[in-house]
Every structure is written in C-alpha cells, then in structure tokens.
C-alpha angles and dihedrals in degrees: 000000000000093000092049090051088051092050092050089049092052094049091047092052093045089050091051093047090050091049091052092049088052089056101258113153122216130212136012115334113256115259096009108161124203107242091236093053098092093045091051093045090057093048089050091055092050091049094047090053089049091056099248116159123248090243093055092045093048093052095042095049100027094236129130123258088242089061090052092048091050091054094045087052090051089051092050092050091048092050090050090051093051089052089056097051 
C-alpha cells in the first residue's frame, strides 16, 4: 500500500512538472475580478455613507466584513487626497 501511494505521488508530480514545462498555468488568474465586484463596491460605499453597520451590509450583499473595511479605507484615503489638492 505504501509503495503504491509513493508511485502515485511520483507520477502525479511528474505530470505536473511536464504540464508546467508545456506552459500550463495553475491556480486562479492574478487580478481576476468577480463581475459583480464593482457593483457591490458602489453599493457598499452608499450604505457606509448612509450609516449602515458592517454586519448589515455583509448580510445584505453577501460580502465579508474585511471587504467592507477595505472599501471604507479606500474611501478614507481618497477623501484625504481630495483635502490635499
């Protein structure tokens, strides 16, 4: 059983290495954005300005609280930039 598992592992690793040499890319494409992301980001901005809670927004739009926090930070940095100029 152990020898068979080792042989499977070796064949799998060899196949992955061959695929990489042939130019196959693995994993999620870098920078890929969900098509609803921009729509949801705009809605999050509106809800934040309206004073809605992170919990309410996350449930309403099915996004994480981290996403909401990131968008709020981007809003803060944009408002600081507008004060400078």
